[in-house]
C-alpha positions, 0 to 999 in steps of 0.5 A: 104353384108359381106366383101369378102377378095380376096387374091392374090400372085404375082410374075412377072406377069406384062403382066397379072395383068392389066386384072386381076385387071380391072376384079376385079374393074368391079365386081357387088359386091363392099364390098370387099378388095383385099390383094396382097402379092408380092414375090419380083417381078423384072418386074415392077409388084410391081410398077404397083400394088403400083400405083393401091393401091394408087388409090384404097383403097380396094387394099392393097399391101404387099411385102413378109417379108424378114424373110419368105421364098420365094413362093406362098404358103407363100404369100397366107398364109401371105395374109390371116393373113392380111385379115379381110373378112368374106368370102375368095376368093383365086385368082391368078394374071393372073386370070380374073373374070366375072362381077358377079363372086363374087356376085353369090357366096356371094348370095349363101352363104348368102341364105345358111348359112349351107354351109361352101363354094361354088364352081364355074366352071372356064375356062382355056385359054392356050397360043399357045405354051403351051405343058402341059395337056389341059383336065380340064373337071371337074364335080361340082356335086357329091354324094360321094365328098370325094372319087370323090375328091381323084380320081380327078373326082371332081376338084376345081381349085384355083379360083373356091371356095369361103369359109367362113373364119372359114374354114381356122381357123379350117383346117389351110392354105397352106402347105409351103413345097408343090410345086405342088397340094398345093390347092388340098391338102388344099381344100381336108382338107376342103372337109374332114371337111365339106363333105356336100356342 
């Protein structure tokens, strides 16, 4: 199977990362690497990840270099630079994968070499005191992907797509100046480049 690079930024997610990485270690696909870039956490999560990476050679841990500005987009881009996988899976340090999360996508891309990426649905669970927008119903089918993406009828949440590496070599990476909707902007560049998916 082709190597999958799972790219994860982390900042102070100690309360979540154990579940995140246990779900990664339980994947039915074994041929992966995980590049974690820590944004100088001070809650003990870096130390947890350091211990984990010493036990699991596929997990490679980095601290954001001091010469780079703080932020998740910077950490994601740095993770991409350190990765070597043919397939790229963005993920967050408070996300959880079902056991076949990687396998289903890898198999689809192996069987359909004409596609640049594949998107799966994700499920969101909110904490009891969460006050934000909770309606994230979204379709994964569209006959007009570009206008539907622009109108939020077609929505890729961060962990949903798996991309071939060449996509980001062609469209670039996360825009460090964006504080909101950074994945929407990046994925839109991918949809524009590869409207057939």
